Structures are given as C-alpha cells and as structure tokens.
PALODO-874598 format. One record per residue (C-alpha): residue number from 1; y, z, x. Coordinates in Angstrom, 1 decimal, padded with zeros to 4 digits. Layout:
REM residues N
<r n="NUM" y="Y" z="Z" x="X"/>
...
This chain:
REM residues 282
<r n="1" y="000.0" z="000.0" x="000.0"/>
<r n="2" y="003.4" z="-001.0" x="001.4"/>
<r n="3" y="006.1" z="001.5" x="001.9"/>
<r n="4" y="008.2" z="-000.2" x="-000.7"/>
<r n="5" y="005.6" z="000.7" x="-003.4"/>
<r n="6" y="004.6" z="004.2" x="-002.1"/>
<r n="7" y="004.7" z="007.1" x="-004.5"/>
<r n="8" y="007.8" z="009.2" x="-004.2"/>
<r n="9" y="007.2" z="012.3" x="-002.1"/>
<r n="10" y="008.1" z="015.6" x="-003.8"/>
<r n="11" y="011.1" z="016.5" x="-001.6"/>
<r n="12" y="011.8" z="020.1" x="-002.3"/>
<r n="13" y="015.6" z="019.6" x="-002.7"/>
<r n="14" y="015.1" z="016.8" x="-005.1"/>
<r n="15" y="012.4" z="018.7" x="-007.0"/>
<r n="16" y="014.7" z="021.7" x="-007.4"/>
<r n="17" y="017.6" z="019.5" x="-008.6"/>
<r n="18" y="015.6" z="017.7" x="-011.2"/>
<r n="19" y="013.3" z="020.5" x="-012.3"/>
<r n="20" y="016.0" z="023.1" x="-013.0"/>
<r n="21" y="016.9" z="021.2" x="-016.1"/>
<r n="22" y="013.4" z="021.6" x="-017.6"/>
<r n="23" y="013.0" z="024.1" x="-020.3"/>
<r n="24" y="009.9" z="025.7" x="-022.0"/>
<r n="25" y="008.4" z="023.1" x="-024.3"/>
<r n="26" y="008.8" z="025.4" x="-027.4"/>
<r n="27" y="011.7" z="026.2" x="-029.7"/>
<r n="28" y="014.5" z="028.6" x="-028.5"/>
<r n="29" y="013.6" z="032.3" x="-028.5"/>
<r n="30" y="009.8" z="031.9" x="-028.7"/>
<r n="31" y="007.7" z="033.7" x="-026.1"/>
<r n="32" y="004.5" z="032.0" x="-024.9"/>
<r n="33" y="001.9" z="033.0" x="-022.3"/>
<r n="34" y="000.9" z="030.3" x="-019.8"/>
<r n="35" y="-002.3" z="030.2" x="-017.8"/>
<r n="36" y="-003.1" z="027.8" x="-015.0"/>
<r n="37" y="-006.5" z="029.3" x="-013.9"/>
<r n="38" y="-008.4" z="029.6" x="-017.2"/>
<r n="39" y="-009.7" z="026.0" x="-017.4"/>
<r n="40" y="-012.3" z="024.3" x="-015.3"/>
<r n="41" y="-010.5" z="021.0" x="-016.0"/>
<r n="42" y="-007.3" z="022.0" x="-014.2"/>
<r n="43" y="-006.7" z="020.2" x="-010.9"/>
<r n="44" y="-003.5" z="021.9" x="-009.7"/>
<r n="45" y="-000.5" z="023.3" x="-011.5"/>
<r n="46" y="-001.3" z="022.4" x="-015.1"/>
<r n="47" y="-000.5" z="025.2" x="-017.6"/>
<r n="48" y="-002.3" z="026.1" x="-020.9"/>
<r n="49" y="000.1" z="027.8" x="-023.4"/>
<r n="50" y="-000.7" z="030.2" x="-026.2"/>
<r n="51" y="001.1" z="033.0" x="-028.0"/>
<r n="52" y="-001.1" z="034.1" x="-030.9"/>
<r n="53" y="-003.6" z="036.9" x="-030.9"/>
<r n="54" y="-006.5" z="034.9" x="-032.5"/>
<r n="55" y="-008.0" z="031.6" x="-031.3"/>
<r n="56" y="-006.6" z="029.5" x="-034.2"/>
<r n="57" y="-003.2" z="031.3" x="-034.5"/>
<r n="58" y="-001.1" z="028.7" x="-032.7"/>
<r n="59" y="-002.4" z="025.6" x="-034.4"/>
<r n="60" y="000.5" z="023.6" x="-036.0"/>
<r n="61" y="003.2" z="025.4" x="-033.9"/>
<r n="62" y="006.1" z="023.2" x="-032.9"/>
<r n="63" y="006.2" z="021.5" x="-029.4"/>
<r n="64" y="009.5" z="020.2" x="-028.1"/>
<r n="65" y="010.6" z="018.1" x="-025.2"/>
<r n="66" y="011.1" z="020.1" x="-022.0"/>
<r n="67" y="013.9" z="017.6" x="-021.0"/>
<r n="68" y="015.5" z="014.4" x="-022.3"/>
<r n="69" y="013.7" z="011.1" x="-021.6"/>
<r n="70" y="011.7" z="008.2" x="-022.9"/>
<r n="71" y="008.3" z="008.5" x="-024.5"/>
<r n="72" y="005.9" z="006.3" x="-022.5"/>
<r n="73" y="002.7" z="007.5" x="-024.2"/>
<r n="74" y="002.1" z="008.7" x="-027.7"/>
<r n="75" y="-001.5" z="008.2" x="-028.6"/>
<r n="76" y="-004.9" z="009.8" x="-029.1"/>
<r n="77" y="-006.8" z="009.2" x="-025.8"/>
<r n="78" y="-010.2" z="009.1" x="-027.6"/>
<r n="79" y="-013.0" z="009.1" x="-025.1"/>
<r n="80" y="-010.8" z="008.2" x="-022.1"/>
<r n="81" y="-010.1" z="011.7" x="-021.1"/>
<r n="82" y="-009.8" z="015.2" x="-022.5"/>
<r n="83" y="-006.2" z="015.0" x="-023.5"/>
<r n="84" y="-006.7" z="014.1" x="-027.1"/>
<r n="85" y="-003.4" z="013.5" x="-028.8"/>
<r n="86" y="-001.0" z="013.1" x="-025.8"/>
<r n="87" y="002.7" z="012.6" x="-025.5"/>
<r n="88" y="004.0" z="011.6" x="-022.0"/>
<r n="89" y="007.8" z="011.6" x="-021.4"/>
<r n="90" y="009.5" z="009.8" x="-018.5"/>
<r n="91" y="012.6" z="011.7" x="-017.3"/>
<r n="92" y="013.6" z="009.3" x="-014.6"/>
<r n="93" y="013.3" z="009.6" x="-010.8"/>
<r n="94" y="009.5" z="009.5" x="-011.0"/>
<r n="95" y="009.4" z="012.7" x="-013.1"/>
<r n="96" y="007.2" z="012.9" x="-016.1"/>
<r n="97" y="005.9" z="015.6" x="-018.4"/>
<r n="98" y="002.6" z="015.7" x="-020.3"/>
<r n="99" y="001.9" z="017.5" x="-023.6"/>
<r n="100" y="-001.8" z="017.4" x="-024.5"/>
<r n="101" y="-004.3" z="018.4" x="-027.3"/>
<r n="102" y="-001.6" z="018.0" x="-029.9"/>
<r n="103" y="-002.6" z="018.4" x="-033.6"/>
<r n="104" y="-000.1" z="015.8" x="-034.5"/>
<r n="105" y="002.6" z="013.6" x="-032.7"/>
<r n="106" y="006.1" z="013.3" x="-034.0"/>
<r n="107" y="007.4" z="010.6" x="-031.7"/>
<r n="108" y="006.4" z="007.0" x="-030.8"/>
<r n="109" y="006.1" z="005.0" x="-027.6"/>
<r n="110" y="009.5" z="003.7" x="-026.4"/>
<r n="111" y="011.5" z="006.3" x="-028.3"/>
<r n="112" y="014.3" z="008.2" x="-026.6"/>
<r n="113" y="014.1" z="012.0" x="-027.1"/>
<r n="114" y="016.6" z="014.8" x="-026.3"/>
<r n="115" y="015.8" z="018.1" x="-024.8"/>
<r n="116" y="014.5" z="020.5" x="-027.5"/>
<r n="117" y="013.5" z="017.7" x="-029.9"/>
<r n="118" y="010.2" z="018.1" x="-031.7"/>
<r n="119" y="007.5" z="015.9" x="-030.3"/>
<r n="120" y="004.4" z="017.3" x="-031.9"/>
<r n="121" y="002.4" z="020.3" x="-032.9"/>
<r n="122" y="-000.1" z="022.5" x="-031.1"/>
<r n="123" y="-003.7" z="021.6" x="-031.7"/>
<r n="124" y="-007.2" z="021.2" x="-030.1"/>
<r n="125" y="-007.7" z="017.5" x="-030.1"/>
<r n="126" y="-009.8" z="016.3" x="-027.1"/>
<r n="127" y="-012.7" z="013.9" x="-026.3"/>
<r n="128" y="-015.8" z="013.9" x="-028.5"/>
<r n="129" y="-017.9" z="017.0" x="-027.9"/>
<r n="130" y="-015.2" z="018.9" x="-026.1"/>
<r n="131" y="-014.7" z="021.9" x="-028.4"/>
<r n="132" y="-011.6" z="023.8" x="-027.4"/>
<r n="133" y="-009.3" z="026.4" x="-029.0"/>
<r n="134" y="-005.8" z="025.2" x="-030.0"/>
<r n="135" y="-003.3" z="025.4" x="-027.1"/>
<r n="136" y="-000.7" z="023.2" x="-025.4"/>
<r n="137" y="-001.7" z="021.7" x="-022.1"/>
<r n="138" y="001.5" z="021.0" x="-020.1"/>
<r n="139" y="002.0" z="019.2" x="-016.9"/>
<r n="140" y="005.0" z="018.1" x="-014.7"/>
<r n="141" y="004.3" z="015.2" x="-012.4"/>
<r n="142" y="006.2" z="013.3" x="-009.7"/>
<r n="143" y="004.8" z="009.9" x="-008.8"/>
<r n="144" y="001.3" z="008.5" x="-009.6"/>
<r n="145" y="-001.1" z="009.9" x="-006.9"/>
<r n="146" y="-003.2" z="012.1" x="-009.1"/>
<r n="147" y="-003.7" z="015.1" x="-008.7"/>
<r n="148" y="-001.3" z="015.6" x="-005.8"/>
<r n="149" y="001.6" z="014.4" x="-008.0"/>
<r n="150" y="001.2" z="017.5" x="-010.3"/>
<r n="151" y="004.2" z="019.8" x="-009.5"/>
<r n="152" y="004.9" z="023.4" x="-010.1"/>
<r n="153" y="006.6" z="023.8" x="-013.5"/>
<r n="154" y="010.1" z="025.1" x="-013.6"/>
<r n="155" y="011.7" z="026.5" x="-016.7"/>
<r n="156" y="015.5" z="027.2" x="-016.9"/>
<r n="157" y="015.7" z="027.0" x="-013.1"/>
<r n="158" y="012.8" z="029.5" x="-012.5"/>
<r n="159" y="009.4" z="028.4" x="-011.1"/>
<r n="160" y="006.6" z="029.5" x="-013.4"/>
<r n="161" y="004.8" z="032.6" x="-012.1"/>
<r n="162" y="001.4" z="031.2" x="-011.3"/>
<r n="163" y="-001.3" z="031.8" x="-012.3"/>
<r n="164" y="-000.2" z="033.6" x="-015.5"/>
<r n="165" y="003.1" z="034.5" x="-017.0"/>
<r n="166" y="004.8" z="035.1" x="-020.4"/>
<r n="167" y="008.0" z="033.1" x="-020.7"/>
<r n="168" y="010.7" z="033.1" x="-023.4"/>
<r n="169" y="012.1" z="029.7" x="-024.3"/>
<r n="170" y="015.8" z="029.0" x="-023.6"/>
<r n="171" y="015.3" z="025.4" x="-024.9"/>
<r n="172" y="018.2" z="025.9" x="-027.3"/>
<r n="173" y="019.5" z="022.3" x="-027.5"/>
<r n="174" y="023.0" z="023.3" x="-026.3"/>
<r n="175" y="023.5" z="026.2" x="-028.7"/>
<r n="176" y="024.8" z="029.2" x="-026.6"/>
<r n="177" y="023.3" z="031.6" x="-029.3"/>
<r n="178" y="019.7" z="032.7" x="-029.3"/>
<r n="179" y="017.9" z="034.5" x="-032.2"/>
<r n="180" y="017.9" z="037.7" x="-030.0"/>
<r n="181" y="021.7" z="037.4" x="-029.4"/>
<r n="182" y="022.3" z="037.1" x="-033.2"/>
<r n="183" y="020.0" z="039.9" x="-034.2"/>
<r n="184" y="020.8" z="042.3" x="-031.3"/>
<r n="185" y="019.0" z="044.4" x="-028.8"/>
<r n="186" y="015.4" z="045.3" x="-029.4"/>
<r n="187" y="014.6" z="042.3" x="-031.6"/>
<r n="188" y="011.8" z="039.9" x="-030.6"/>
<r n="189" y="010.8" z="036.6" x="-032.3"/>
<r n="190" y="007.6" z="036.8" x="-034.2"/>
<r n="191" y="007.7" z="033.5" x="-036.1"/>
<r n="192" y="009.9" z="030.4" x="-036.4"/>
<r n="193" y="010.1" z="027.1" x="-038.3"/>
<r n="194" y="011.9" z="023.9" x="-037.3"/>
<r n="195" y="014.6" z="022.5" x="-039.6"/>
<r n="196" y="014.1" z="018.9" x="-038.8"/>
<r n="197" y="016.4" z="018.1" x="-035.9"/>
<r n="198" y="019.2" z="020.2" x="-037.3"/>
<r n="199" y="018.0" z="023.6" x="-035.9"/>
<r n="200" y="015.4" z="026.3" x="-036.5"/>
<r n="201" y="015.0" z="029.5" x="-038.5"/>
<r n="202" y="013.6" z="032.6" x="-036.8"/>
<r n="203" y="012.0" z="035.8" x="-038.0"/>
<r n="204" y="012.4" z="038.7" x="-035.6"/>
<r n="205" y="011.1" z="042.3" x="-035.5"/>
<r n="206" y="012.4" z="045.5" x="-033.9"/>
<r n="207" y="009.6" z="047.9" x="-033.0"/>
<r n="208" y="012.0" z="050.7" x="-032.3"/>
<r n="209" y="013.4" z="050.9" x="-035.9"/>
<r n="210" y="010.9" z="048.9" x="-037.9"/>
<r n="211" y="013.5" z="046.3" x="-039.1"/>
<r n="212" y="013.0" z="042.6" x="-039.6"/>
<r n="213" y="015.8" z="040.1" x="-038.9"/>
<r n="214" y="016.3" z="036.4" x="-039.8"/>
<r n="215" y="018.7" z="034.0" x="-038.0"/>
<r n="216" y="019.1" z="030.3" x="-038.4"/>
<r n="217" y="020.2" z="028.6" x="-035.1"/>
<r n="218" y="021.8" z="025.2" x="-035.3"/>
<r n="219" y="021.1" z="022.4" x="-032.9"/>
<r n="220" y="023.4" z="019.7" x="-034.3"/>
<r n="221" y="027.1" z="019.7" x="-035.2"/>
<r n="222" y="027.6" z="022.6" x="-032.8"/>
<r n="223" y="031.0" z="024.2" x="-033.1"/>
<r n="224" y="031.6" z="022.4" x="-036.4"/>
<r n="225" y="031.4" z="024.5" x="-039.6"/>
<r n="226" y="028.5" z="023.0" x="-041.6"/>
<r n="227" y="026.3" z="024.5" x="-044.4"/>
<r n="228" y="023.9" z="026.9" x="-042.9"/>
<r n="229" y="021.7" z="029.6" x="-044.5"/>
<r n="230" y="019.4" z="032.5" x="-043.5"/>
<r n="231" y="017.6" z="034.8" x="-045.9"/>
<r n="232" y="015.1" z="037.6" x="-045.9"/>
<r n="233" y="013.3" z="039.1" x="-048.9"/>
<r n="234" y="011.1" z="042.2" x="-048.9"/>
<r n="235" y="008.5" z="042.3" x="-051.6"/>
<r n="236" y="009.8" z="044.4" x="-054.5"/>
<r n="237" y="013.4" z="044.1" x="-053.4"/>
<r n="238" y="016.3" z="041.7" x="-053.9"/>
<r n="239" y="016.7" z="038.8" x="-051.5"/>
<r n="240" y="019.4" z="039.2" x="-048.8"/>
<r n="241" y="021.2" z="036.0" x="-047.8"/>
<r n="242" y="023.8" z="034.8" x="-045.3"/>
<r n="243" y="025.1" z="031.4" x="-046.5"/>
<r n="244" y="028.2" z="029.5" x="-045.7"/>
<r n="245" y="029.8" z="027.0" x="-043.3"/>
<r n="246" y="029.1" z="028.1" x="-039.8"/>
<r n="247" y="029.5" z="026.5" x="-036.3"/>
<r n="248" y="026.4" z="027.9" x="-034.6"/>
<r n="249" y="024.2" z="030.1" x="-036.7"/>
<r n="250" y="023.6" z="032.0" x="-040.0"/>
<r n="251" y="022.6" z="035.6" x="-039.9"/>
<r n="252" y="021.8" z="038.2" x="-038.9"/>
<r n="253" y="020.0" z="039.2" x="-042.2"/>
<r n="254" y="018.3" z="042.5" x="-041.6"/>
<r n="255" y="015.9" z="044.6" x="-043.8"/>
<r n="256" y="013.3" z="047.3" x="-043.4"/>
<r n="257" y="009.8" z="046.3" x="-044.7"/>
<r n="258" y="007.4" z="049.2" x="-043.9"/>
<r n="259" y="004.0" z="048.2" x="-045.1"/>
<r n="260" y="005.3" z="045.3" x="-047.2"/>
<r n="261" y="005.2" z="041.5" x="-047.1"/>
<r n="262" y="008.3" z="039.4" x="-046.6"/>
<r n="263" y="009.6" z="036.0" x="-047.5"/>
<r n="264" y="012.0" z="034.4" x="-045.1"/>
<r n="265" y="013.7" z="031.1" x="-044.4"/>
<r n="266" y="016.9" z="029.1" x="-044.0"/>
<r n="267" y="018.7" z="025.8" x="-044.1"/>
<r n="268" y="020.6" z="023.7" x="-041.6"/>
<r n="269" y="021.8" z="020.2" x="-042.3"/>
<r n="270" y="019.5" z="018.5" x="-044.9"/>
<r n="271" y="016.4" z="020.5" x="-043.8"/>
<r n="272" y="015.2" z="023.8" x="-045.2"/>
<r n="273" y="012.2" z="026.2" x="-044.8"/>
<r n="274" y="010.8" z="028.7" x="-047.2"/>
<r n="275" y="007.9" z="030.9" x="-046.1"/>
<r n="276" y="005.2" z="032.3" x="-048.3"/>
<r n="277" y="004.7" z="036.1" x="-048.6"/>
<r n="278" y="003.5" z="037.0" x="-045.1"/>
<r n="279" y="003.9" z="039.3" x="-042.0"/>
<r n="280" y="002.8" z="042.2" x="-044.2"/>
<r n="281" y="003.7" z="045.5" x="-042.5"/>
<r n="282" y="005.7" z="044.2" x="-039.6"/>
C-alpha cells in the first residue's frame, strides 16, 4: 500500500482535539455503565453500555449521536457479523463511531445528523444464533486497519475509565441546563423520554428526601420562548404542571410519592410524552 493511501495514524494531539467533542451516546443527564472487558467478541477499546438492573431493562432506550456527522451505514448486518442493527457515523478526519445491536434505527444512510440527535434504540439484534441481552455496543475508530483503528472513547473531554466506569451524559444539544441543574442538588435521573428532536423530559428522584422531580429540557429554539411543559402526578393526588413559553426548560415539578405510583411527562415543540402509572414507591 502506498503512503498516499495509508490509514491515518492516531496522532495523540489530533485524537485529543477531535475526540474531546464526543459525548456519551445517550440523552442528557442519563447515567450509563460501560464495560470493555465483559465480552469475548471485543478486540480492543469497544464498550458495552447498560443502566438497568435487569437483563431486559434497557431495551428501547434512546441512543443518540456522540457527535455530528454523516450516516454511512444504517442496516441490519444479518449473518455478516455480530453487530445486528448497526449505525455508523462519519465525523470527518478519519473518525467514525459505531452503534450496534440496536432494536431499531431512526436514521438512514447519507443522512446528516447533529450531536445529540436520536439515531436508534437499545436492543439485542445480532447474527443468527447469537443470543445476547439488550445493550449498546459502542466504538470509536480512526482509519480502517481493524482492530488497531479502534480508539479509546472520550466523553466530554475525558477518556473513558477502562475497563468499567459509570458516566453521566452531557450530550445536551447545546442547552446549558441539565435535569439535575433544574431539579437541584441530590436529584438523579431515573427515567427519560425523547420529545422528537425538540428535547426530552426527565423523571428524577432524590433519595435524601424521597421526592420526585420532572423537568423538560429543550434542544431546539434555545433562548427563544416557546411552548414547553413538564408535569408530575402522584396516584391519588392532583397533577402538578409547569407550562408556559420558556427559553430552555420547563420545571422543576416536585412531589413526594412514598409507596405510590406516578405519571409524568411533558411537551416541547410538537412532541409530547405521557407515561403510564409507574415507578411505584420511588
């Protein structure tokens, strides 16, 4: 192979410059645990992500683009390999990211995507006979000489703590507010739902006082007052709602629900989400 067609070498300065823009491939505020050593199929720095406490808990959870780019693969790999439903994004400069085993794909080949845009949902698709639990298999690559082209993942400028680390997403699509900032100290995200490309609504819990909190975080028309809503309803009590024209978020909507189920949801732009009765007792 001539020098003119050689794969780009992963120069550390270039890698740092490009990789610092990558964010966790999940919606803002969610915490996921990544593991690079729990799969015999891994060759290098690949990461498998989960956050649920049961094998099927993460199926259908939203997966978003770690950085802006162009979709170069959006297909089920069939018997070709173990990736199943795969989305591959080209970020320029030889950098690509892989999102594998998706339950569904939300983008098509040739489509331009922005950082934080939904590209699919967590699943367990693979090659025939490969029975795996739902998770996201994530890779960052530079060049084409597999597997030496697989690079260490960097999220928000920090290299992933191999082999295992829990990471909270700062993939907030340009919104300076996170669900935790809106709800306050002590609150952690326990559930979320995408509102199309207009934002996401989050359910949080504070273990120190037993309160739930809901916040809707916009990802479009930031700084412009547009109709945005967040609500929380405790079973047996009246619904609490924060609704109006807001620049960045709606909420916080806080309520105590000891031993009771809640309904929660919100709206941003033309998209809305309404949960069933769930999260009983937390």
